[in-house]
C-alpha positions as semicolon CSV with decimal commas, in nm:
position;residue;x (nm);y (nm);z (nm)
1;M;0,324;3,066;18,303
2;T;0,556;3,149;17,996
3;N;0,299;3,092;17,740
4;V;0,091;3,325;17,955
5;I;0,395;3,626;17,991
6;F;0,486;3,584;17,572
7;A;0,092;3,637;17,474
8;G;0,028;3,939;17,743
9;A;0,373;4,134;17,633
10;A;0,252;4,042;17,224
11;L;-0,054;4,272;17,310
12;A;0,167;4,506;17,505
13;E;0,363;4,533;17,235
14;I;0,129;4,563;16,992
15;A;-0,055;4,806;17,057
16;G;0,154;5,004;17,186
17;C;0,318;4,967;16,795
18;F;-0,026;4,972;16,739
19;A;-0,070;5,321;16,912
20;F;0,267;5,489;16,769
21;W;0,136;5,378;16,402
22;A;-0,192;5,516;16,452
23;W;-0,033;5,902;16,576
24;W;0,213;5,851;16,293
25;R;0,063;5,693;15,963
26;L;-0,355;5,721;16,044
27;D;-0,307;6,101;16,191
28;R;-0,473;6,058;16,554
29;S;-0,399;6,315;16,849
30;P;-0,062;6,213;17,011
31;L;-0,246;6,136;17,247
32;W;-0,220;5,807;17,152
33;L;0,170;5,812;17,229
34;L;0,035;5,848;17,597
35;P;-0,153;5,441;17,579
36;G;0,145;5,344;17,423
37;L;0,449;5,434;17,592
38;A;0,276;5,304;17,894
39;A;0,155;4,904;17,670
40;L;0,587;4,882;17,585
41;V;0,622;4,989;17,955
42;V;0,406;4,673;18,023
43;F;0,620;4,460;17,712
44;A;0,952;4,517;17,883
45;W;0,805;4,492;18,242
46;L;0,643;4,141;18,128
47;L;0,876;3,992;17,870
48;A;1,220;4,025;18,175
49;L;0,955;3,748;18,393
50;V;1,043;3,508;18,200
51;E;1,253;3,298;18,412
52;S;1,556;3,217;18,155
53;D;1,888;3,243;18,239
54;A;1,958;3,440;17,902
55;A;1,763;3,800;17,798
56;G;1,882;3,732;17,473
57;R;1,748;3,282;17,410
58;T;1,376;3,413;17,577
59;Y;1,393;3,743;17,314
60;A;1,479;3,498;16,952
61;A;1,202;3,240;17,106
62;Y;0,904;3,582;17,190
63;G;1,025;3,619;16,810
64;G;0,787;3,372;16,668
65;I;0,537;3,429;16,975
66;Y;0,528;3,831;16,857
67;I;0,497;3,739;16,470
68;A;0,215;3,506;16,548
69;A;0,017;3,802;16,784
70;S;0,097;4,019;16,510
71;L;-0,089;3,831;16,239
72;L;-0,361;3,776;16,474
73;W;-0,401;4,139;16,576
74;L;-0,444;4,237;16,114
75;W;-0,734;4,023;16,126
76;A;-0,871;4,135;16,467
77;A;-0,766;4,474;16,489
78;E;-0,685;4,575;16,121
79;G;-1,017;4,380;15,968
80;I;-0,712;4,222;15,669
81;R;-0,746;3,779;15,705
82;P;-0,415;3,649;15,669
83;D;-0,322;3,428;15,426
84;R;-0,229;3,091;15,348
85;W;0,104;3,277;15,298
86;D;0,120;3,423;15,688
87;I;0,010;3,154;15,804
88;A;0,264;2,897;15,689
89;G;0,575;3,196;15,818
90;A;0,404;3,229;16,171
91;A;0,379;2,813;16,204
92;I;0,786;2,791;16,122
93;C;0,827;3,115;16,369
94;L;0,647;2,936;16,586
95;A;0,860;2,583;16,562
96;G;1,121;2,770;16,620
97;A;0,993;2,953;16,901
98;G;0,946;2,589;17,042
99;I;1,302;2,503;16,932
100;I;1,449;2,754;17,074
101;L;1,196;2,740;17,456
102;L;1,205;2,311;17,462
103;A;1,549;2,188;17,376
104;P;1,804;1,963;17,598
105;R;2,054;2,281;17,728
106;A;2,381;2,201;17,867
107;T;2,443;2,260;18,228
C-alpha cells in the first residue's frame, strides 16, 4: 500500500509544482495556481497516510520515488526522453529508498 500512496503523492506533487511552473515560466494564467494548490494539498495528505514511526524517514524514502516519477513526467508530459544518466541516477535513488523502507530496525 505504501508504494501506491507514494505513487499518488508523487503525481500530485509533480502536477502541483508543474502548475506553478506553467504559471511562472510558461506565462500561463494565474488560474493554473488553483488546481496546483489543490494538488499540493492532496500530496501532503497522501504522504501523511503512510504508516511510519517517523515523518522524516517517510519523506526520505519518498524522495527516491519522487525522482523516478519526475523522470516519467519529463518523458510523458514534456516529451523529453530520460537519458542513461537520468535512469542510473533514479535507480540509485530507488535503491536508497528501498534501503530506508525495508531496513531492519531496532525496536
